[in-house]
N, C-alpha and C positions, 0 to 999 in steps of 0.2 A: 507551164509558166509563160506568161506573156511579157516579153522584153519591152514591148512598146509601152506597157503600163508602168514599168520601172522608169522609163524615160519621162513619162507624164508625171509621175510622182516627184521626180527630181526637179522638173520644170516648175511644178507647183510649189515645191519647197523654196525655190529661188524667189518666186513671186510673193509668197506670204511671209518669208523670212524666219520661219521656225518649224520645228518638227518635234515630236515626242518619241522617246525611246523607252520601251519597257523591257526590263531584264528580270531575272530571278536567280537567287543563289541556288546551290545544290539541294537545299531543303524546300525550295519553292517559294521562299519569301520574296515578294515582288518589290520592284524599285522602279521609279520613273525618273527620267532625265530629259533635258531638252537639248536641241542643237539648232543651229541657224539655217542650215541647208545641206542638201546632199549633192554629190557630184557623180554623174553617170560615168562608169568605167567601160564596160562592154558586156553584151549579153545580159544576164540577170545579176550583174555585179555593180555595186555602187559604193561610195565612200561618204562618211560623215566625219568631219573634223571639228573638234571642240575641246574646251578645257573641262573634260568630264570629271565629275566628282569621284572620289575613291570607291564609293559603293558600286557605281556603274562598271568600273574597270575590274574590281574584284569579282563581281557577278559574272562578267563575260569570261574571265579566266577560269571560273569553275563550271560555267554553263553557257555554251556558245549560242544558245537559242535566244532570239529577240524578236520584238515586234516594233515596227516604226510606223507612226501615224503622222500624216500631213493632212491638214484640213483648212479650207478657206471658209470662214464663217459667213461672209457676205454671199457667196454663191451656194453654200452648203455642198461643196464638192470636195472630196478627199479620197485618200488611199490609205490602206493598211497593208504593210508588207510584213509577212512572216518570213524570217530567214535565219541564217546562221553566220556567226562571225567567222571569217577566214583568218584574219590576223589583226593585231593592233600594232600600229606604227607610231613612233614618237615623231611629232612634227615640229615642235618648238619646246624650249624650256625657259621658265621664268628666270630673269636675271636675278642672281642672288639665291639660287636654289640651295636649300639646306636639306640634305637627306635625312637627318635625324631631328628635324624640326618638331617640336612638341606642342603643336597647336591642337586645341580641342574644340571642335572637330578639325581635322586636317583640311586645308584648302588645296585645290588642284594647283600644282606647280608645273605640270607638263601638259602641253596640248597634244592630244592624240588623234590619230586617224583610224577610224574603224573601217575595215574593208569587209563588206557584207555581201553574201550571196543570197539573193531572194529565192524563196521556194514557192510562195503563193502571194498573189495580190488580190485584195478585196476592196470593193467600194467602201468608203467611210463617209457617212452622212448623219446629220442629226435626225432627219426624218427617217421613217422606217426604211430599212434596206436589208438586203440579203447578205448572209455571211458565206456565200459561195464564191469561189474564185472568179474574178472579173476577167473579161476578155475571152 
C-alpha cells in the first residue's frame, strides 16, 4: 500500500470536487454514490463526508468493501482506491429530522463520515491503463 498515493487521491478530489463510491450489498448487488472530496487522515486512512443515500449506508453496514474513484477528465489522471469501511460517523442531522418519515424513496437526513482504510491504489484513466497497484 502506497500512502503517498492516498494523499494524491485526496488532493485530486479537492481539485475536481467529486468522487465516486461503489458499494455492494451482501448478495453482490452494486450501487454507485458520489461525494465531493476526501480528507486524508493518516497512513492509508481517509474520510469522505456526504449526505449519502440510504442504499450506500445499508450496503456498507452489510458489506464493508468499497471502491472509490477520483478522476480529472481534463488531464485524464485519476485513482481508484479499493478499501474497507472502518466506521460510519454521524456528522450532521437535517433540521426537522423525522425518524418515521414515510417518503418514497427516503431522502438522506443525516450527513455521514465514512472512515476508510485503503488496501490498494490503482491508476484510473480513460486511456488504456493497468489494473495493477500503483506506486
